[in-house]
Structure formats: C-alpha cells, structure tokens
N, C-alpha and C positions, 0 to 999 in steps of 0.2 A: 504494500500500500504506500503510495507516495505521500509527500507532505500535504499537498492540497486535499487529498482524500481523507487523510487523518484529521486535518483541520475541519473539513466539512462534517466529519463524524463526531466532532466535539471533543476530540482527544486532548486538545490544549485549553479547553474551557475550564473555568473554576466551577466547582460543584455548588449547588444551592447553599449548602452549609458553609462553604468557604466565602460565599458572597453575603452571608447573613450578617446582621449586626453583632452576632456573637463573636465574630472574628474582628480583631482590631484592624484599623486602617493600615498600621505598620505590617501586620501579618499578611493582609491581603496584598499589599505592595510587594512583599517578598515572594508571594505565590505568583504574582503576575510576572515578576522578573524571572523567576524560575521557568515559567511557561515560555516566556520569550526566548530564553536560552535553549529550551527544548526545540522550539521551532527552528532556531538558527542551526543547531547541531543536526537536526533532521535534514535541513536543506543542504548543508555541507556534505553530509554522507550521501544523500541522494545524487548530488551532482559531482561527487568525487573530488571535492576541493578541500577536504579536511587537511589541515596542516599547510595549505598553500600560503605563500607569503602575502598574497592579496586578499585572503578570505575575510579578514576583519574589515578591510576597506569595502569589499563587496557588500557585506552585511550592512555596514554603516550607510552606504548609498541607498540600498534598498529600503532600509528603515527610515532614512530621512525623507525619501520620496513617498512612502506608502503608509507609515504608521498612523497617520491621522484618520485613515479610512479602515484600519484594522489589519489583522494578519493576512487576510486574503490579498490585499493590494501589495503588502510587503513581499509575499510569495511571488506575485506576478512580476514585480520589479526585479526581484532576485533572479527569476528565471530568464528575464530579458538580459540583465547585466552579466550573468555568469557566462554567457556566450562570448564575452569580450576577453575572458582569461585564456 
C-alpha cells in the first residue's frame, strides 16, 4: 500500500480519543509531529530516497508548498518534486 492509500485509509489520522479534550494540546502536538514524521518516512521509503543527501530538502519543499491544505497536497508535491532527484 503506498503512502496516499495509507493516508486515505486514515492510517496517519489521530484517533477520536487523541483529539478529545482529555489529551492536552502539548500531547496532541507531539502526536501530530509524530504522524508527520511517519508520512515523511513512508514517502522516502516508497520513492527510494531514504538517506539521500537531498531528502530533507525535498520534504521541506513539499511541506512548504502543501501543508496548508493537508497531507494529501504534501504527498502530491513530494511526488512531483522527487522526480527532480
């Protein structure tokens, strides 16, 4: 299953319990950061750029261009930009 399919299946979403008021905003932020890292790692593995010297820069560009609209747009930009490596 590729990253987009995993994203559409909700694998990177917070659970209702994690989104609830019972979880502090600090803890929710840590969970979001962890999920963002999981998306990045998944994309790197999928496209075979794990350990590439420009992998972090690639992720940064994709994040910069797409994060305002969600992980789906980040994935789209990543898939477009990875062709340049």
